[in-house]
Legacy VTK file of the C-alpha trace (Angstrom):
# vtk DataFile Version 3.0
C-alpha trace
ASCII
DATASET POLYDATA
POINTS 65 float
-9.144 18.338 -1.544
-5.576 17.884 -2.757
-3.810 15.569 -0.328
-0.067 15.089 -0.577
0.949 11.466 -0.954
3.686 10.506 1.473
6.117 7.963 -0.015
5.764 4.528 1.537
9.359 4.653 2.786
8.546 7.751 4.870
5.306 6.579 6.471
5.573 5.293 10.026
2.203 3.537 9.940
1.014 1.436 7.014
-2.517 0.427 6.086
-3.254 -2.969 4.546
-2.690 -1.654 1.013
0.721 -0.276 2.008
1.662 -3.667 3.483
0.442 -5.448 0.368
2.457 -3.118 -1.852
5.576 -3.646 0.234
5.116 -7.431 0.214
4.067 -7.573 -3.469
0.802 -9.325 -2.730
-2.918 -8.681 -2.524
-4.395 -7.100 0.627
-6.422 -10.297 1.180
-3.140 -12.196 1.425
-2.041 -9.895 4.235
-5.291 -10.525 6.139
-5.092 -14.282 5.553
-1.538 -14.358 6.895
-2.471 -12.223 9.905
-5.302 -14.644 10.770
-2.954 -17.618 10.361
-0.320 -15.975 12.588
2.124 -15.708 9.678
2.389 -11.941 9.529
2.771 -9.009 11.888
-0.320 -8.282 13.973
-1.839 -4.862 13.276
-2.632 -2.215 15.857
-5.551 0.176 16.176
-4.669 3.841 15.864
-7.217 6.626 15.668
-9.922 4.079 14.880
-7.981 2.556 11.981
-6.175 -0.754 11.624
-2.524 -0.144 10.777
0.897 -1.750 11.000
4.068 -0.141 12.294
6.467 0.066 9.355
9.292 -0.990 11.659
7.388 -4.164 12.662
6.918 -5.139 9.015
10.564 -4.371 8.216
11.714 -6.498 11.183
9.440 -9.320 10.019
11.050 -9.256 6.567
14.526 -9.187 8.137
13.689 -12.346 10.116
12.477 -14.037 6.924
15.828 -13.364 5.316
17.399 -15.161 8.281
LINES 1 66
65 0 1 2 3 4 5 6 7 8 9 10 11 12 13 14 15 16 17 18 19 20 21 22 23 24 25 26 27 28 29 30 31 32 33 34 35 36 37 38 39 40 41 42 43 44 45 46 47 48 49 50 51 52 53 54 55 56 57 58 59 60 61 62 63 64
């Protein structure tokens, strides 16, 4: 099956690897920060754990202060 890859900037929902790529870290770092309350909480969609791109972008904006 040949699946088209949607660029990260066009995806509305990100998986943990997408978040890690955007934050330049390992997926385990994302999960560790979620558990510590230092990252955006994921949502469940269609049985998968995902993050809203807009939530992650807003999080980064707040970091920039």
